[in-house]
Each structure stands twice: as structure tokens, then as C-alpha cells.
C-alpha positions as CSV (number, residue, x, y, z in Angstrom):
1,X,0.0,-0.2,0.1
2,X,3.1,2.5,0.8
3,X,4.4,1.9,-2.1
4,X,1.3,2.0,-4.3
5,X,0.9,5.4,-2.5
6,X,4.1,7.3,-3.3
7,X,5.3,5.5,-5.9
8,X,8.1,2.8,-6.7
9,X,11.0,5.3,-7.3
10,X,9.9,7.1,-4.5
11,X,10.1,4.2,-2.1
12,X,13.3,3.2,-3.4
13,X,14.7,6.4,-2.7
14,X,13.5,6.3,0.9
15,X,15.1,2.8,1.2
16,X,11.4,0.9,1.2
17,X,10.8,-0.6,-1.8
18,X,13.9,-3.4,-1.6
19,X,12.1,-4.4,1.7
20,X,8.7,-4.9,0.3
21,X,9.7,-6.0,-3.3
22,X,12.5,-8.9,-2.0
23,X,15.3,-9.5,-4.6
24,X,12.8,-8.8,-7.4
25,X,14.6,-7.5,-10.7
26,X,11.5,-6.0,-11.9
27,X,10.9,-2.0,-12.4
28,X,7.8,-1.5,-11.1
29,X,5.7,1.8,-11.0
30,X,3.6,2.0,-8.1
31,X,0.1,3.3,-8.8
32,X,0.9,3.7,-11.9
33,X,1.5,0.2,-12.8
34,X,-1.9,-0.9,-14.1
35,X,-2.0,1.8,-16.5
36,X,1.3,1.3,-17.3
37,X,0.8,-2.5,-18.1
38,X,-2.5,-1.6,-20.1
39,X,-0.2,0.6,-22.2
40,X,2.2,-2.8,-22.7
41,X,-0.2,-5.4,-22.7
42,X,-3.4,-4.3,-24.6
43,X,-3.2,-5.4,-28.3
44,X,-2.9,-2.3,-30.7
45,X,-6.3,-3.3,-32.2
46,X,-8.2,-2.6,-28.6
47,X,-6.1,0.1,-27.4
48,X,-7.7,3.2,-28.5
49,X,-11.2,1.9,-26.8
50,X,-9.6,1.3,-24.0
51,X,-8.3,4.8,-23.8
52,X,-11.6,6.0,-24.7
53,X,-13.1,4.4,-21.7
54,X,-10.6,5.5,-19.5
55,X,-10.7,9.4,-20.4
56,X,-14.6,9.0,-20.0
57,X,-14.2,7.3,-16.5
58,X,-12.2,10.5,-15.2
59,X,-8.1,9.3,-16.6
60,X,-6.6,12.6,-17.6
61,X,-4.4,13.2,-21.0
62,X,-1.7,13.7,-18.5
63,X,-1.7,10.2,-16.9
64,X,-2.4,8.6,-20.1
65,X,0.8,10.4,-21.3
66,X,3.0,9.6,-18.3
67,X,1.8,5.4,-18.5
68,X,2.8,5.7,-22.3
69,X,6.3,7.2,-21.2
70,X,7.1,4.5,-18.5
71,X,5.8,1.9,-20.8
72,X,8.0,2.7,-23.5
73,X,11.2,3.6,-21.4
74,X,10.7,0.0,-19.6
75,X,10.3,-2.1,-22.9
76,X,12.8,-0.3,-25.0
77,X,15.7,1.6,-22.5
78,X,16.3,4.0,-25.5
79,X,17.5,1.1,-27.7
80,X,14.5,0.8,-30.3
81,X,14.7,3.3,-33.1
82,X,10.7,3.5,-33.7
83,X,10.5,3.6,-29.5
84,X,12.7,6.3,-28.7
85,X,11.0,8.2,-31.5
86,X,7.9,7.5,-29.9
87,X,9.0,8.4,-26.3
88,X,10.2,11.9,-28.0
89,X,6.9,12.3,-29.5
90,X,5.1,11.8,-26.4
91,X,5.8,15.5,-24.7
92,X,5.3,17.5,-27.7
93,X,1.7,15.4,-28.5
94,X,0.5,16.9,-24.8
95,X,1.8,20.0,-25.6
96,X,0.0,20.3,-28.6
97,X,-2.9,19.2,-27.1
98,X,-3.0,22.0,-24.9
99,X,-3.3,24.5,-27.9
100,X,-6.6,22.4,-28.9
101,X,-10.1,23.4,-28.3
102,X,-11.2,20.5,-25.6
103,X,-13.0,18.1,-27.5
104,X,-9.8,17.8,-30.1
105,X,-7.4,17.5,-27.4
106,X,-7.3,13.9,-27.1
107,X,-6.3,13.4,-31.0
108,X,-2.4,14.3,-30.5
109,X,-2.1,12.2,-27.9
110,X,-4.2,9.0,-28.9
111,X,-2.0,9.2,-32.3
112,X,1.1,8.7,-30.3
113,X,-0.3,6.3,-27.7
114,X,-1.6,4.1,-30.8
115,X,2.2,4.2,-32.2
116,X,3.8,3.4,-29.1
117,X,1.6,0.5,-28.1
118,X,1.7,-1.0,-31.4
119,X,5.5,-1.0,-31.6
120,X,5.6,-2.6,-27.8
121,X,3.5,-5.1,-29.4
122,X,5.7,-6.0,-32.3
123,X,8.7,-5.7,-30.0
124,X,7.2,-8.6,-28.2
125,X,5.4,-6.6,-25.1
126,X,6.7,-7.2,-21.2
127,X,8.5,-10.2,-22.1
128,X,11.1,-8.2,-23.9
129,X,11.5,-5.3,-21.6
130,X,15.1,-3.6,-21.5
131,X,15.0,-1.9,-18.2
132,X,14.9,-3.5,-15.1
133,X,15.5,-2.5,-11.3
134,X,19.5,-1.6,-11.1
135,X,21.6,-1.3,-8.0
136,X,23.4,1.7,-7.2
137,X,27.2,1.5,-7.7
138,X,29.1,2.6,-4.5
139,X,31.2,5.7,-5.8
140,X,34.1,7.0,-4.2
141,X,34.6,10.6,-3.6
142,X,37.0,12.4,-5.4
143,X,36.3,12.1,-9.3
144,X,33.3,13.7,-10.8
145,X,30.3,11.8,-11.4
146,X,30.0,12.9,-15.0
147,X,33.4,11.7,-15.6
148,X,33.1,8.2,-14.1
149,X,29.7,7.8,-16.4
150,X,31.7,9.2,-19.2
151,X,34.4,6.6,-18.8
152,X,31.8,3.5,-18.3
153,X,30.0,4.5,-21.6
154,X,33.3,4.8,-23.6
155,X,34.2,1.6,-22.4
156,X,30.6,0.2,-23.4
157,X,30.0,-1.3,-19.8
158,X,26.6,-1.2,-19.6
159,X,26.3,-3.1,-16.3
160,X,29.2,-0.2,-15.0
161,X,27.2,2.9,-16.7
162,X,23.7,2.0,-15.6
163,X,24.9,1.5,-11.8
164,X,26.8,4.8,-11.9
165,X,24.0,6.8,-13.4
166,X,21.8,5.0,-10.5
167,X,24.0,6.3,-8.0
168,X,24.3,9.6,-9.4
169,X,20.5,9.7,-9.5
170,X,20.0,9.1,-6.1
171,X,21.3,12.8,-5.9
172,X,19.2,15.6,-6.8
173,X,17.8,15.3,-10.4
174,X,19.3,18.6,-11.5
175,X,22.8,17.2,-10.6
176,X,22.3,13.7,-12.1
177,X,20.9,15.4,-15.6
178,X,24.3,17.6,-15.4
179,X,26.3,14.3,-15.0
180,X,24.6,12.6,-17.7
181,X,25.5,15.9,-19.9
182,X,29.1,14.8,-20.0
183,X,28.3,11.4,-21.7
184,X,26.1,13.0,-24.1
185,X,28.4,15.6,-25.2
186,X,31.0,12.9,-26.5
187,X,29.3,13.0,-29.9
188,X,27.0,14.8,-31.8
189,X,24.3,12.7,-33.2
190,X,20.8,14.0,-33.2
191,X,19.2,11.4,-31.0
192,X,21.7,11.5,-28.7
193,X,21.2,14.9,-28.2
194,X,17.5,15.2,-28.8
195,X,16.5,12.1,-26.3
196,X,18.0,13.4,-23.2
197,X,15.8,17.1,-23.9
198,X,12.5,15.6,-24.6
199,X,13.0,13.3,-21.7
200,X,13.8,16.4,-19.5
201,X,10.7,18.1,-21.1
202,X,8.6,14.9,-20.1
203,X,9.5,15.6,-16.3
204,X,6.6,18.4,-16.3
205,X,4.3,16.0,-17.2
206,X,5.4,12.7,-15.5
207,X,7.2,14.4,-12.5
208,X,10.8,14.6,-11.2
209,X,10.3,11.4,-9.1
210,X,10.5,9.4,-12.5
211,X,13.8,11.4,-13.8
212,X,15.9,8.2,-13.4
213,X,13.9,6.1,-15.3
214,X,13.1,8.6,-17.9
215,X,17.0,9.8,-18.0
216,X,18.7,6.2,-18.4
217,X,17.6,5.7,-21.7
218,X,20.0,8.2,-22.8
219,X,22.9,6.4,-20.8
220,X,21.7,3.1,-22.5
221,X,21.7,5.0,-25.7
222,X,25.2,6.1,-25.6
223,X,26.5,3.2,-24.6
224,X,25.0,1.2,-27.8
225,X,26.6,4.1,-29.9
226,X,30.0,3.3,-28.8
227,X,29.9,0.0,-30.7
228,X,28.6,1.9,-34.1
229,X,30.8,2.4,-37.2
230,X,33.4,5.6,-36.8
231,X,32.9,8.0,-39.4
232,X,36.1,10.6,-39.5
233,X,34.7,13.2,-37.1
234,X,33.0,10.9,-34.7
235,X,35.9,11.7,-31.9
236,X,36.5,15.1,-32.7
237,X,34.2,16.6,-29.8
238,X,36.0,14.7,-27.4
239,X,39.2,16.7,-27.9
240,X,37.5,19.9,-29.5
241,X,35.3,20.7,-26.6
242,X,38.0,20.5,-23.5
243,X,40.3,22.4,-26.0
244,X,37.9,25.6,-26.3
245,X,36.5,25.6,-22.7
246,X,40.0,26.0,-21.7
247,X,41.6,27.9,-24.3
248,X,38.7,30.7,-24.0
249,X,38.9,30.1,-20.1
250,X,35.0,28.8,-19.9
251,X,35.5,26.5,-16.8
252,X,34.8,27.7,-13.5
253,X,32.8,31.0,-14.8
254,X,29.1,32.0,-15.0
255,X,27.4,32.9,-18.5
256,X,27.1,36.4,-19.5
257,X,24.5,38.6,-19.8
258,X,25.2,41.3,-22.9
259,X,22.6,41.9,-24.9
260,X,22.8,41.2,-28.6
261,X,21.1,43.7,-31.3
262,X,19.0,42.0,-34.4
263,X,22.0,42.7,-36.7
264,X,24.5,40.9,-34.1
265,X,22.1,37.9,-34.2
266,X,21.6,38.0,-38.0
267,X,25.4,38.0,-38.8
268,X,26.3,35.5,-36.3
269,X,23.8,33.1,-37.7
270,X,25.2,33.6,-41.0
271,X,28.7,33.1,-39.3
272,X,27.7,30.0,-38.0
273,X,26.0,28.7,-41.3
274,X,29.2,29.4,-43.4
275,X,31.7,28.0,-41.2
276,X,33.8,24.5,-40.9
277,X,32.3,22.5,-37.8
278,X,35.1,23.3,-36.0
279,X,35.5,27.1,-37.1
280,X,31.6,27.2,-36.0
281,X,32.4,25.6,-32.6
282,X,35.2,28.3,-32.1
283,X,33.0,31.5,-33.0
284,X,30.4,30.1,-30.5
285,X,33.3,29.6,-27.5
286,X,34.4,33.2,-28.5
287,X,30.9,34.7,-27.9
288,X,30.7,33.1,-25.1
289,X,34.2,34.1,-23.7
290,X,33.2,37.8,-24.7
291,X,30.3,37.6,-22.6
292,X,27.4,37.8,-25.1
293,X,23.9,36.3,-23.7
294,X,23.8,32.5,-24.4
295,X,20.2,33.0,-25.1
296,X,21.5,35.2,-28.3
297,X,24.1,32.9,-29.1
298,X,21.2,29.9,-29.2
299,X,18.8,32.1,-30.9
300,X,21.5,32.6,-34.1
301,X,22.2,28.9,-33.6
302,X,18.5,27.8,-34.7
303,X,18.4,30.5,-37.0
304,X,21.5,29.0,-39.0
305,X,19.9,25.6,-38.6
306,X,16.5,26.9,-39.9
307,X,18.4,27.5,-43.1
308,X,19.0,23.7,-43.7
309,X,15.1,23.7,-43.8
310,X,14.5,26.5,-46.2
311,X,17.4,25.7,-48.7
312,X,16.9,21.8,-48.9
313,X,16.6,20.5,-52.3
314,X,14.8,17.4,-51.0
315,X,15.4,14.0,-50.9
316,X,17.3,12.4,-54.3
317,X,16.2,9.5,-56.0
318,X,19.0,7.9,-54.2
319,X,17.2,8.7,-50.9
320,X,13.7,8.0,-51.6
321,X,12.0,5.4,-49.4
322,X,8.4,4.8,-49.0
323,X,6.5,7.6,-47.2
324,X,9.3,9.9,-48.3
325,X,9.5,10.4,-51.8
326,X,11.9,12.3,-54.2
327,X,12.0,16.3,-53.1
328,X,10.4,15.5,-50.0
329,X,11.9,17.3,-46.6
330,X,10.0,15.5,-43.7
331,X,10.6,12.8,-41.4
332,X,15.0,12.3,-41.1
333,X,15.5,14.9,-43.4
334,X,18.8,17.2,-43.3
335,X,16.9,20.2,-42.0
336,X,14.6,18.7,-39.4
337,X,17.2,16.7,-37.9
338,X,19.4,19.8,-37.6
339,X,16.6,22.1,-36.4
340,X,15.5,19.7,-33.8
341,X,19.5,19.0,-32.7
342,X,20.0,22.9,-32.3
343,X,16.7,23.0,-30.6
344,X,17.6,20.4,-28.2
345,X,21.1,22.1,-27.7
346,X,19.7,25.5,-27.0
347,X,17.2,24.0,-24.5
348,X,20.1,21.9,-22.9
349,X,22.5,25.2,-22.3
350,X,18.9,26.7,-20.9
351,X,18.4,24.4,-18.0
352,X,22.2,22.9,-17.7
353,X,24.8,24.3,-15.2
354,X,27.4,27.0,-16.5
355,X,29.9,24.3,-17.6
356,X,27.0,22.7,-19.9
357,X,25.7,25.8,-20.9
358,X,29.0,26.5,-22.6
359,X,29.4,23.1,-24.0
360,X,26.0,22.6,-25.3
361,X,26.2,25.8,-27.1
362,X,29.8,25.0,-28.5
363,X,28.6,21.5,-29.8
364,X,25.6,22.6,-31.0
365,X,27.5,25.0,-33.6
366,X,29.6,22.4,-34.1
367,X,26.7,20.1,-34.9
368,X,24.9,22.5,-37.2
369,X,27.7,23.2,-39.4
370,X,28.7,19.6,-39.9
371,X,24.6,18.8,-40.8
372,X,25.6,21.5,-43.6
373,X,27.9,19.3,-45.2
374,X,26.0,15.9,-44.9
375,X,25.0,13.8,-47.7
376,X,26.8,16.2,-50.3
377,X,24.3,18.9,-50.1
378,X,25.7,22.2,-51.6
379,X,23.3,24.5,-49.1
380,X,25.8,27.4,-49.4
381,X,25.0,27.9,-52.9
382,X,21.2,26.5,-52.6
383,X,19.0,29.5,-52.2
384,X,16.4,29.7,-49.0
385,X,12.6,29.3,-49.5
386,X,10.7,31.3,-50.6
387,X,12.7,32.5,-53.7
388,X,11.7,36.2,-55.3
389,X,9.4,35.2,-58.0
390,X,7.2,32.9,-55.6
391,X,6.8,36.0,-53.4
392,X,5.9,38.1,-56.5
393,X,3.3,35.9,-57.3
394,X,1.5,36.4,-53.7
395,X,2.7,40.0,-53.3
396,X,-1.2,41.4,-54.1
397,X,-2.4,39.3,-51.6
398,X,-3.1,41.1,-47.9
399,X,-6.1,39.5,-46.8
400,X,-5.4,37.0,-44.1
401,X,-8.1,34.8,-44.5
402,X,-7.2,34.3,-48.5
403,X,-3.7,34.0,-47.6
404,X,-4.8,31.0,-44.8
405,X,-6.9,29.3,-47.5
406,X,-4.3,29.7,-50.2
407,X,-1.6,28.1,-47.7
408,X,-4.1,25.4,-47.0
409,X,-4.7,24.1,-50.8
410,X,-0.8,24.6,-51.2
411,X,-0.4,22.0,-48.4
412,X,-3.0,19.9,-49.6
413,X,-1.2,19.8,-53.2
414,X,2.4,19.3,-51.5
415,X,3.8,22.2,-53.0
416,X,6.2,23.3,-50.5
417,X,7.2,26.5,-52.1
418,X,4.1,27.8,-52.6
419,X,3.0,26.8,-49.1
420,X,6.4,28.7,-47.9
421,X,5.5,31.9,-49.9
422,X,2.4,32.2,-48.5
423,X,3.1,31.9,-45.0
424,X,6.3,34.5,-45.5
425,X,3.6,37.0,-46.9
426,X,1.6,36.6,-44.1
427,X,3.8,37.2,-41.4
428,X,5.4,40.1,-43.4
429,X,2.3,41.6,-43.3
430,X,2.0,41.6,-39.4
431,X,-1.1,39.2,-39.2
432,X,-1.6,37.6,-35.8
433,X,0.4,33.9,-35.6
434,X,-2.3,31.8,-33.8
435,X,-4.4,31.1,-37.1
436,X,-1.2,29.9,-38.7
437,X,-0.6,27.6,-35.8
438,X,-4.0,26.5,-35.9
439,X,-3.3,25.6,-39.5
440,X,-0.4,23.8,-39.4
441,X,-1.1,21.8,-35.9
442,X,-4.0,20.5,-37.8
443,X,-1.7,18.5,-40.0
444,X,0.6,17.8,-37.5
445,X,-2.0,15.9,-35.8
446,X,-3.5,14.1,-38.5
447,X,-0.6,12.9,-40.8
448,X,2.2,10.5,-40.1
449,X,5.2,12.7,-40.6
450,X,7.7,9.7,-40.3
451,X,8.0,9.7,-36.5
452,X,8.9,13.6,-36.8
453,X,5.6,15.3,-37.2
454,X,4.9,16.1,-33.4
455,X,8.4,16.7,-32.5
456,X,9.0,19.0,-35.2
457,X,5.8,21.0,-35.0
458,X,6.8,21.5,-31.0
459,X,10.6,22.5,-32.2
460,X,9.4,25.2,-34.6
461,X,6.7,26.7,-31.7
462,X,9.3,26.5,-29.2
463,X,11.6,28.5,-31.5
464,X,9.0,30.9,-33.0
465,X,8.6,31.9,-29.2
466,X,12.2,32.1,-28.4
467,X,12.9,34.3,-31.1
468,X,12.8,37.9,-31.5
469,X,10.3,39.4,-34.0
470,X,12.3,40.1,-36.8
471,X,13.5,36.6,-37.5
472,X,10.6,34.6,-36.0
473,X,8.4,33.9,-39.0
474,X,11.2,31.9,-40.5
475,X,10.7,29.0,-38.4
476,X,6.6,29.0,-39.1
477,X,8.0,29.3,-42.7
478,X,9.9,26.1,-42.5
479,X,7.4,24.4,-40.8
480,X,4.6,25.4,-43.7
481,X,7.1,23.6,-46.1
482,X,7.6,20.4,-43.8
483,X,3.8,20.4,-43.4
484,X,3.4,20.5,-47.4
485,X,5.9,17.6,-48.0
486,X,4.1,15.7,-45.2
487,X,0.6,15.8,-46.3
488,X,-1.1,13.1,-47.9
489,X,0.0,10.0,-45.5
490,X,-2.7,10.1,-42.5
491,X,-1.6,9.1,-39.3
492,X,-2.3,5.3,-38.2
493,X,-5.4,4.9,-35.7
494,X,-6.2,8.7,-36.2
495,X,-9.5,7.8,-37.9
496,X,-10.5,5.2,-35.1
497,X,-9.7,7.9,-32.8
498,X,-12.3,10.4,-34.4
499,X,-14.9,7.7,-34.4
500,X,-14.8,6.6,-30.8
501,X,-14.5,10.3,-29.5
502,X,-17.1,11.3,-32.0
503,X,-15.1,14.1,-33.8
504,X,-16.1,15.0,-37.2
């Protein structure tokens, strides 16, 4: 009864759980356990009716999302591609729900919960769980916990890494998170970076007492990544980051607060965009050493990544796969991945300690420039959407309702460039942004998006809110383009959800 009341993680922290559960290796979630098991054990064909009944009987969306996150973590442990993408979509789906009228709020959540349970069932359900209870290591004093964790990850010792992080998680949540980031920062790969930020974002929904369960997924992801084939640049952050932190004397100091004018942000964004990865990292370190407000540096970083969405020529014949045809830019495109990564680095800088603030922005700049050179793209010479002649076509349209109607038609016609031009024109005229968000949100809910629709919508809305008025509309222009690219592939389970919820 006590475990059910306070939750397994809290009981474990109080030293009560081992007494009550014996030597069981099972990871349990106390009062949440029945709902977590529902997410794991229910066949996907029966899930949505069960969720509808739960909703009608008083279980709210926050509880459903929390249970799904715990079921996902316990099943996959951050090691399954579709699984961890679905985990990263849960908090964005919940945030999207808050932007909708009450009757429609379950739709984005049900969409992702269906995907979650479907993948859990494909993976074998509870019998294939990855996460189990872990015994914390006995850490001797005198060595930073983050370094211990990073070394265990580098040695590909999953047991040592898990036990080390479990010990670190017995302290404050913030300290454990900052220790984890030292292992994350060993490499700049999109999922390695976005997974811990989206897990951290989930804590606002599920509660900080579940931080260990959610964040240990990143520990396991990092260990698994150590076995991947290495590129020429794989290990570069491991030597470059400490070099720049030392060279610019950033360790032991606090971030500055010097404001940056629009002109500086625009120019610095272009500096990052046009630089080599090491040059971009050095430029970010220099700006931090000069005391520039990290928020302004993060703003420039995400604007540079935004250019990769606006300039992308889309998938080539070599890159096309089912659901992502030639010319498409949704899903795991260079621009979407780069923007999600930059957003994650900027937010990690915001919530991390001083050292991790500096490290996140330096590595964010490095990764954005590295992404620009990926897959042989010529982003420096490709021009950003919308092109001048496309703007000329919509120049005489000033009525907001007409612009939105035409943008809707362009999205339904997969006309990426025209959708971008119409949203650019709408923003240029100073119209209210909410109707544009409502339009794009509708399709972020309805379309499959190749595992990225929810996350990229949330990234774009976060960046719009965090970017100054002179540049913020670029993020909505990019979202309009991606939305037009992904339209026409309805999300599995959504039609059933609408029927069950009696939504026309």
C-alpha cells in the first residue's frame, strides 16, 4: 500500500522498496503500474477503445502520457529506433493538445499512444523489456560523477554505466542530469542530443521522481552508440570541446548577459552557417567568452539550422524510401534533424549548469555546421525558400483569410515552395500568428510525419516563441514547408480515434 501511495521510485529512494519487493529484478511503477501495463499488454487493435473508456471514467491525458512514457522506457530503454522516436513525440503531443479546443485535445495524444503500443506489441510486449531494477554503484569520493559515467560509456560497459547513473540519480535530479550531459557531449548525433532533452521536458508532465527511469534511456543509447562504425569526425568533439573550454577560460565562470542587437544575431547566424564545424564551434566559444547572452547565441544557432530546412533541395532518387518521395523534406531530413538538434542544444544550455551551458552551445554550433555538409548537399549555394518570383506571385494578397486558405490548398497539393511563400507573406504583413499555428497544427495531428511530425511542430513553436520578432517567422515558414511535404499520409489510428471520440 505504501509503495502504491508514494510510487516505486520514491519508495526506492526512501529505502522502502527493497524491503517490500524482496530481490525482484522487476522495475515497477507503484500506483501507475496498472496503467503502464495497459499500454504494454493491450493489443493495438483494442487500445483506443480502452483509452476512450479511461478518458470517460476520469483518467486525464497527462496520466495517459505519463503511463505511455514509462511503458516505452521499460520496454525499449532507448535502444529501439521507432521506440525512442515515439518517446520523444509524447511530450510534444501533450503540448499540442493544450493548443486545441477541449473536444480535440485527445487526438494528438491518442495518435502517439497508438504508435507506442503498436511498437511495444511488435517488439514482444512485456517479455521483451529492456529496463529492470538496477543496484546503484558505490562511488568513492574525489572524482566527478559525470566523468565516471562518461568513462563507463566509452568502455561500453552497460552494467557499470547503469549502476553509476543509478548512484548519481540518488542525489538531486538537476545534478544527475548535468552528470549525464557529460556522456551525451561525447558525440554530436541527433538522437543522442534530442533524447535527453525530450526526456527532461517529459518530467514536467510525469514528475521529477521518474527522472532516473526516463534519463537512463540516454545512458543506454550512448553505450550502444559506442559500438557503431566510426566516421572521421566521430571522436572530434571529445578533443575539441575540452580544448575550447580551456582556451577561452570558460570553466569555472558564469555565462554572460550582454544583450545582442538584431544585426549581431543575423550576422552571427550567417557566420555559424558558413563556417566549418570546428570554426563554428570556435566562434560560439569566442562569443561565450566575450560574455554574450547565451540566449542570443542559441537564437543565432537555431536560425542557422533553420536555413537547412529552407535551402534543402529534398530527397534525391537515391534517398527516396516509402513515405518519403523525391523532393520531400519531412521525416529524417537534414533540415528537420538539424533544427531538432539545435533546439535541443539550446534548451540543454538553458537548463544545464554553467559548464553544460557553454558546452551545449559550442557543440550545437559544431553539429549544425557538420549537418550542413552532410550527404553532399550544396547548402551554401542553394537559395532559401521562398524565392523572389514566388513572393511576387503573392505580393498583392493582403487578406489574412485568403492567405491562410491559399496556404491550406498549397499544403494539400504538396506545394512546399508556395506554402512557404504564403506563410512568409502572412508574417511579413504582421498578421496574428495563432491562425497559422492552428492550420499547421491540424496537419501535425492528422499526418503520419514519419515519426517526426509532433517533435518538429513542437520545435518550431518553441523556436518561434524564443526568437525575436525580426526573425521568428522563418520558423513558421520552415514548418509550412515540412507540412506540405508530409501531407497525404494519414496517421495510423487517427480515424478510429475520431470515431470513438465522436469528432467529425
